[in-house]
MMTF fields as JSON, N, C-alpha, C and O atoms, coordinates in Angstrom:
{
  "mmtfVersion": "1.0.0",
  "mmtfProducer": "UNKNOWN",
  "numBonds": 267,
  "numAtoms": 268,
  "numGroups": 67,
  "numChains": 1,
  "numModels": 1,
  "chainsPerModel": [1],
  "groupsPerChain": [67],
  "chainIdList": ["A"],
  "bondAtomList": [4, 2, 8, 6, 12, 10, 16, 14, 20, 18, 24, 22, 28, 26, 32, 30, 36, 34, 40, 38, 44, 42, 48, 46, 52, 50, 56, 54, 60, 58, 64, 62, 68, 66, 72, 70, 76, 74, 80, 78, 84, 82, 88, 86, 92, 90, 96, 94, 100, 98, 104, 102, 108, 106, 112, 110, 116, 114, 120, 118, 124, 122, 128, 126, 132, 130, 136, 134, 140, 138, 144, 142, 148, 146, 152, 150, 156, 154, 160, 158, 164, 162, 168, 166, 172, 170, 176, 174, 180, 178, 184, 182, 188, 186, 192, 190, 196, 194, 200, 198, 204, 202, 208, 206, 212, 210, 216, 214, 220, 218, 224, 222, 228, 226, 232, 230, 236, 234, 240, 238, 244, 242, 248, 246, 252, 250, 256, 254, 260, 258, 264, 262],
  "bondOrderList": [1, 1, 1, 1, 1, 1, 1, 1, 1, 1, 1, 1, 1, 1, 1, 1, 1, 1, 1, 1, 1, 1, 1, 1, 1, 1, 1, 1, 1, 1, 1, 1, 1, 1, 1, 1, 1, 1, 1, 1, 1, 1, 1, 1, 1, 1, 1, 1, 1, 1, 1, 1, 1, 1, 1, 1, 1, 1, 1, 1, 1, 1, 1, 1, 1, 1],
  "groupList": [{"groupName": "MET", "atomNameList": ["N", "CA", "C", "O"], "elementList": ["N", "C", "C", "O"], "formalChargeList": [0, 0, 0, 0], "bondAtomList": [1, 0, 2, 1, 3, 2], "bondOrderList": [1, 1, 2], "singleLetterCode": "M", "chemCompType": "L-PEPTIDE LINKING"}, {"groupName": "GLY", "atomNameList": ["N", "CA", "C", "O"], "elementList": ["N", "C", "C", "O"], "formalChargeList": [0, 0, 0, 0], "bondAtomList": [1, 0, 2, 1, 3, 2], "bondOrderList": [1, 1, 2], "singleLetterCode": "G", "chemCompType": "PEPTIDE LINKING"}, {"groupName": "PHE", "atomNameList": ["N", "CA", "C", "O"], "elementList": ["N", "C", "C", "O"], "formalChargeList": [0, 0, 0, 0], "bondAtomList": [1, 0, 2, 1, 3, 2], "bondOrderList": [1, 1, 2], "singleLetterCode": "F", "chemCompType": "L-PEPTIDE LINKING"}, {"groupName": "ARG", "atomNameList": ["N", "CA", "C", "O"], "elementList": ["N", "C", "C", "O"], "formalChargeList": [0, 0, 0, 0], "bondAtomList": [1, 0, 2, 1, 3, 2], "bondOrderList": [1, 1, 2], "singleLetterCode": "R", "chemCompType": "L-PEPTIDE LINKING"}, {"groupName": "GLU", "atomNameList": ["N", "CA", "C", "O"], "elementList": ["N", "C", "C", "O"], "formalChargeList": [0, 0, 0, 0], "bondAtomList": [1, 0, 2, 1, 3, 2], "bondOrderList": [1, 1, 2], "singleLetterCode": "E", "chemCompType": "L-PEPTIDE LINKING"}, {"groupName": "LEU", "atomNameList": ["N", "CA", "C", "O"], "elementList": ["N", "C", "C", "O"], "formalChargeList": [0, 0, 0, 0], "bondAtomList": [1, 0, 2, 1, 3, 2], "bondOrderList": [1, 1, 2], "singleLetterCode": "L", "chemCompType": "L-PEPTIDE LINKING"}, {"groupName": "SER", "atomNameList": ["N", "CA", "C", "O"], "elementList": ["N", "C", "C", "O"], "formalChargeList": [0, 0, 0, 0], "bondAtomList": [1, 0, 2, 1, 3, 2], "bondOrderList": [1, 1, 2], "singleLetterCode": "S", "chemCompType": "L-PEPTIDE LINKING"}, {"groupName": "ASP", "atomNameList": ["N", "CA", "C", "O"], "elementList": ["N", "C", "C", "O"], "formalChargeList": [0, 0, 0, 0], "bondAtomList": [1, 0, 2, 1, 3, 2], "bondOrderList": [1, 1, 2], "singleLetterCode": "D", "chemCompType": "L-PEPTIDE LINKING"}, {"groupName": "TRP", "atomNameList": ["N", "CA", "C", "O"], "elementList": ["N", "C", "C", "O"], "formalChargeList": [0, 0, 0, 0], "bondAtomList": [1, 0, 2, 1, 3, 2], "bondOrderList": [1, 1, 2], "singleLetterCode": "W", "chemCompType": "L-PEPTIDE LINKING"}, {"groupName": "THR", "atomNameList": ["N", "CA", "C", "O"], "elementList": ["N", "C", "C", "O"], "formalChargeList": [0, 0, 0, 0], "bondAtomList": [1, 0, 2, 1, 3, 2], "bondOrderList": [1, 1, 2], "singleLetterCode": "T", "chemCompType": "L-PEPTIDE LINKING"}, {"groupName": "ILE", "atomNameList": ["N", "CA", "C", "O"], "elementList": ["N", "C", "C", "O"], "formalChargeList": [0, 0, 0, 0], "bondAtomList": [1, 0, 2, 1, 3, 2], "bondOrderList": [1, 1, 2], "singleLetterCode": "I", "chemCompType": "L-PEPTIDE LINKING"}, {"groupName": "PRO", "atomNameList": ["N", "CA", "C", "O"], "elementList": ["N", "C", "C", "O"], "formalChargeList": [0, 0, 0, 0], "bondAtomList": [1, 0, 2, 1, 3, 2], "bondOrderList": [1, 1, 2], "singleLetterCode": "P", "chemCompType": "L-PEPTIDE LINKING"}, {"groupName": "LYS", "atomNameList": ["N", "CA", "C", "O"], "elementList": ["N", "C", "C", "O"], "formalChargeList": [0, 0, 0, 0], "bondAtomList": [1, 0, 2, 1, 3, 2], "bondOrderList": [1, 1, 2], "singleLetterCode": "K", "chemCompType": "L-PEPTIDE LINKING"}, {"groupName": "VAL", "atomNameList": ["N", "CA", "C", "O"], "elementList": ["N", "C", "C", "O"], "formalChargeList": [0, 0, 0, 0], "bondAtomList": [1, 0, 2, 1, 3, 2], "bondOrderList": [1, 1, 2], "singleLetterCode": "V", "chemCompType": "L-PEPTIDE LINKING"}, {"groupName": "ALA", "atomNameList": ["N", "CA", "C", "O"], "elementList": ["N", "C", "C", "O"], "formalChargeList": [0, 0, 0, 0], "bondAtomList": [1, 0, 2, 1, 3, 2], "bondOrderList": [1, 1, 2], "singleLetterCode": "A", "chemCompType": "L-PEPTIDE LINKING"}, {"groupName": "ASN", "atomNameList": ["N", "CA", "C", "O"], "elementList": ["N", "C", "C", "O"], "formalChargeList": [0, 0, 0, 0], "bondAtomList": [1, 0, 2, 1, 3, 2], "bondOrderList": [1, 1, 2], "singleLetterCode": "N", "chemCompType": "L-PEPTIDE LINKING"}, {"groupName": "TYR", "atomNameList": ["N", "CA", "C", "O"], "elementList": ["N", "C", "C", "O"], "formalChargeList": [0, 0, 0, 0], "bondAtomList": [1, 0, 2, 1, 3, 2], "bondOrderList": [1, 1, 2], "singleLetterCode": "Y", "chemCompType": "L-PEPTIDE LINKING"}, {"groupName": "CYS", "atomNameList": ["N", "CA", "C", "O"], "elementList": ["N", "C", "C", "O"], "formalChargeList": [0, 0, 0, 0], "bondAtomList": [1, 0, 2, 1, 3, 2], "bondOrderList": [1, 1, 2], "singleLetterCode": "C", "chemCompType": "L-PEPTIDE LINKING"}, {"groupName": "HIS", "atomNameList": ["N", "CA", "C", "O"], "elementList": ["N", "C", "C", "O"], "formalChargeList": [0, 0, 0, 0], "bondAtomList": [1, 0, 2, 1, 3, 2], "bondOrderList": [1, 1, 2], "singleLetterCode": "H", "chemCompType": "L-PEPTIDE LINKING"}],
  "groupTypeList": [0, 1, 2, 3, 4, 5, 6, 7, 3, 4, 8, 9, 2, 10, 4, 11, 5, 5, 11, 6, 12, 9, 1, 13, 6, 12, 14, 3, 2, 15, 7, 3, 5, 10, 0, 6, 1, 10, 5, 16, 10, 5, 9, 9, 3, 17, 3, 8, 0, 1, 0, 6, 10, 18, 16, 1, 6, 16, 12, 9, 14, 8, 3, 5, 12, 17, 8],
  "groupIdList": [1, 2, 3, 4, 5, 6, 7, 8, 9, 10, 11, 12, 13, 14, 15, 16, 17, 18, 19, 20, 21, 22, 23, 24, 25, 26, 27, 28, 29, 30, 31, 32, 33, 34, 35, 36, 37, 38, 39, 40, 41, 42, 43, 44, 45, 46, 47, 48, 49, 50, 51, 52, 53, 54, 55, 56, 57, 58, 59, 60, 61, 62, 63, 64, 65, 66, 67],
  "secStructList": [7, 7, 7, 7, 7, 7, 7, 2, 2, 2, 2, 2, 2, 2, 4, 4, 4, 1, 7, 7, 7, 7, 1, 1, 7, 1, 7, 7, 7, 7, 2, 2, 2, 2, 2, 2, 2, 2, 2, 2, 2, 2, 2, 2, 7, 7, 7, 4, 4, 4, 1, 7, 4, 4, 4, 7, 7, 2, 2, 2, 2, 2, 2, 2, 6, 6, 7],
  "xCoordList": [-15.29, -15.65, -15.052, -13.881, -15.826, -15.563, -15.365, -15.814, -14.694, -14.624, -15.703, -16.183, -16.151, -17.214, -16.725, -16.109, -17.051, -16.498, -17.226, -18.259, -16.636, -17.215, -18.683, -19.003, -19.539, -20.908, -20.824, -19.843, -21.824, -22.045, -21.826, -21.177, -22.465, -22.45, -20.991, -20.485, -20.39, -18.826, -18.081, -17.28, -18.242, -17.485, -17.515, -16.559, -18.78, -19.059, -18.282, -17.995, -17.939, -16.991, -15.75, -15.081, -15.138, -13.631, -13.115, -12.042, -14.075, -13.784, -13.166, -11.968, -13.553, -13.177, -11.701, -10.997, -11.33, -10.116, -8.934, -7.807, -9.106, -8.228, -7.631, -8.352, -6.427, -5.986, -6.758, -7.367, -6.708, -7.582, -6.838, -5.626, -7.517, -7.059, -6.611, -7.423, -5.378, -4.876, -3.931, -3.542, -3.442, -2.352, -2.767, -3.968, -1.862, -2.028, -1.368, -1.072, -0.983, -0.391, -1.159, -2.314, -0.699, -1.566, -2.713, -2.882, -3.438, -4.853, -4.822, -3.935, -5.605, -5.421, -6.3, -7.304, -5.868, -6.457, -7.885, -8.18, -8.768, -10.198, -9.973, -9.819, -9.971, -9.769, -10.611, -10.079, -11.841, -12.735, -12.28, -12.363, -11.824, -11.367, -9.964, -9.71, -9.069, -7.979, -7.961, -7.142, -8.982, -9.226, -9.785, -9.358, -10.785, -11.334, -10.221, -10.427, -9.28, -8.212, -7.404, -7.064, -7.02, -6.355, -7.002, -6.384, -8.178, -9.067, -9.166, -9.274, -9.133, -9.36, -7.943, -7.991, -6.847, -5.538, -5.488, -4.935, -6.072, -6.008, -7.07, -6.756, -8.164, -9.108, -8.851, -9.169, -8.252, -8.118, -6.766, -6.522, -5.75, -4.491, -3.661, -2.798, -4.15, -3.453, -2.251, -2.009, -1.344, -0.125, -0.622, -1.66, 0.184, -0.301, -0.307, -1.135, 0.406, 0.3, -0.946, -1.256, -1.621, -2.771, -3.98, -5.132, -3.704, -5.128, -5.698, -4.976, -7.063, -7.616, -7.532, -7.639, -7.344, -7.151, -8.336, -8.286, -9.351, -10.581, -10.392, -10.991, -9.465, -9.175, -8.075, -7.635, -7.615, -6.441, -5.086, -5.039, -4.091, -2.576, -2.393, -2.678, -1.832, -1.455, -0.259, -0.188, 0.566, 1.539, 1.086, 1.594, 0.134, -0.524, -1.13, -1.024, -1.759, -2.378, -1.19, -1.129, -0.382, 0.836, 1.419, 1.547, 1.733, 2.37, 1.651, 2.209, 0.182, -0.849, -1.196, -1.981, -0.807, -1.407, -1.099, -1.652, -0.173, 0.244, -0.226, 0.568, -1.323, -1.689, -1.458, -1.66],
  "yCoordList": [-22.305, -20.865, -20.403, -20.65, -19.795, -19.412, -17.918, -17.276, -17.246, -15.92, -15.023, -15.348, -13.991, -13.318, -11.753, -11.389, -10.965, -9.345, -8.667, -9.126, -7.551, -6.649, -6.209, -5.87, -6.234, -5.758, -4.239, -3.731, -3.558, -2.114, -1.742, -0.777, -2.65, -2.289, -2.451, -1.663, -3.617, -3.771, -2.56, -1.962, -2.206, -1.062, 0.276, 1.038, 0.427, 1.741, 1.721, 2.792, 0.529, 0.472, 0.557, 1.101, -0.014, -0.026, 1.352, 1.86, 1.926, 3.234, 4.144, 4.291, 4.768, 5.734, 5.297, 6.186, 4.209, 3.876, 4.052, 4.298, 3.951, 4.298, 5.691, 6.653, 5.861, 7.179, 7.965, 7.431, 9.339, 10.1, 10.346, 10.154, 10.719, 10.845, 12.278, 13.203, 12.443, 13.898, 13.968, 12.893, 15.086, 15.29, 15.521, 15.522, 15.726, 15.825, 14.997, 15.276, 13.788, 12.747, 12.037, 12.421, 11.006, 10.246, 9.678, 9.621, 9.291, 8.708, 7.733, 6.88, 7.776, 6.66, 5.479, 5.604, 4.237, 3.109, 3.138, 3.996, 2.102, 1.927, 1.064, -0.157, 2.016, 1.365, 0.182, -0.824, 0.169, -1.037, -2.317, -3.42, -2.195, -3.336, -3.844, -5.048, -2.882, -3.442, -4.039, -4.901, -3.521, -4.26, -5.557, -6.476, -5.747, -6.902, -7.927, -9.137, -7.54, -8.278, -8.682, -9.865, -7.951, -8.279, -9.483, -10.465, -9.247, -10.237, -11.529, -12.613, -11.421, -12.552, -13.409, -14.612, -12.742, -13.536, -14.234, -15.319, -13.557, -13.97, -15.217, -16.159, -15.221, -16.185, -17.218, -18.306, -17.222, -18.418, -18.855, -19.992, -18.17, -18.511, -18.794, -19.654, -17.877, -18.099, -17.273, -16.571, -17.299, -16.254, -15.039, -14.962, -13.96, -12.638, -12.641, -11.884, -13.299, -13.249, -14.132, -14.205, -14.776, -15.54, -14.596, -14.954, -13.449, -12.731, -12.272, -11.955, -12.253, -11.746, -10.395, -9.563, -10.083, -8.709, -7.868, -6.642, -8.495, -7.737, -6.767, -5.694, -7.241, -6.368, -5.404, -4.802, -5.195, -4.45, -5.321, -6.548, -4.509, -4.986, -5.598, -5.048, -6.917, -7.684, -6.852, -6.804, -6.276, -5.581, -4.319, -4.126, -3.537, -2.577, -3.124, -2.607, -4.235, -4.959, -5.319, -5.009, -5.934, -6.539, -5.152, -5.125, -4.091, -2.961, -2.235, -1.619, -2.458, -1.626, -2.652, -2.234, -3.81, -4.727, -4.452, -5.072, -3.478, -3.002, -1.612, -0.916, -1.001, 0.426, 0.569, 1.651],
  "zCoordList": [-10.582, -10.754, -12.183, -12.471, -12.964, -14.116, -14.138, -13.188, -15.191, -15.259, -15.775, -16.861, -15.211, -15.799, -15.591, -14.589, -16.577, -16.465, -15.326, -14.837, -14.926, -13.979, -14.314, -15.454, -13.282, -13.445, -13.234, -12.692, -13.652, -13.356, -11.904, -11.5, -11.176, -9.721, -9.109, -8.31, -9.622, -8.991, -9.627, -8.908, -10.713, -11.316, -10.506, -10.354, -10.012, -9.348, -7.981, -7.447, -7.41, -6.256, -6.38, -5.502, -7.602, -8.022, -8.599, -8.275, -9.553, -10.275, -9.268, -9.509, -8.28, -7.468, -6.852, -6.372, -6.864, -6.126, -7.255, -6.825, -8.528, -9.562, -9.657, -9.391, -9.999, -10.204, -11.212, -12.139, -10.988, -11.856, -13.297, -13.396, -14.251, -15.705, -15.736, -15.76, -15.736, -15.755, -16.774, -17.231, -17.267, -18.094, -19.439, -19.706, -20.354, -21.881, -22.55, -23.712, -21.978, -22.757, -23.719, -23.899, -24.411, -25.374, -24.777, -23.559, -25.558, -25.241, -24.068, -24.061, -23.193, -22.075, -22.415, -23.117, -21.861, -22.02, -21.32, -20.487, -21.739, -20.933, -19.754, -19.78, -18.472, -17.243, -17.049, -16.579, -17.345, -16.946, -17.772, -17.233, -19.011, -19.886, -19.295, -19.266, -18.829, -18.497, -17.155, -16.836, -16.268, -14.98, -15.115, -14.417, -16.02, -16.46, -17.175, -17.081, -17.746, -18.138, -17.07, -17.066, -16.157, -15.045, -14.19, -13.777, -14.033, -13.375, -14.17, -13.598, -15.341, -16.39, -16.016, -15.76, -16.017, -15.815, -14.386, -14.202, -13.476, -12.037, -11.893, -11.164, -12.499, -12.509, -13.281, -12.8, -14.599, -15.353, -15.124, -15.529, -14.526, -14.31, -15.828, -16.006, -16.787, -17.972, -17.969, -16.987, -19.157, -19.035, -19.524, -20.183, -19.18, -19.749, -21.133, -21.639, -21.902, -23.461, -23.923, -25.112, -22.948, -23.465, -23.132, -23.377, -22.598, -22.385, -23.723, -24.668, -23.756, -25.075, -25.35, -24.449, -26.554, -27.026, -26.83, -26.927, -26.566, -26.193, -24.984, -24.918, -23.968, -22.877, -23.122, -22.143, -24.188, -24.563, -24.66, -24.755, -24.619, -24.697, -23.323, -22.259, -23.498, -22.306, -21.644, -20.416, -22.347, -21.878, -20.936, -19.832, -21.467, -20.467, -19.104, -17.992, -19.438, -18.056, -17.085, -15.895, -17.712, -16.871, -16.122, -14.898, -16.904, -16.448, -15.233, -14.325, -15.427, -14.433, -13.36, -12.509, -13.234, -12.229, -10.857, -9.95, -10.638, -9.315, -9.159, -8.526, -9.572, -9.35, -7.974, -7.423]
}
């Protein structure tokens, strides 16, 4: 089974489960891309540093893997 990014339908189920974007801190990452990056790591079993920059920083994805 290969990796594929989240479809719009799948994202509509996941998005309400994530924490809301509140506060006036620095700009927040793109939740959908970070979630796709985490799923990429779980599906391909590559190291966190091997995650494509397309999904954002691997450090952010690693930190947020336990929302």
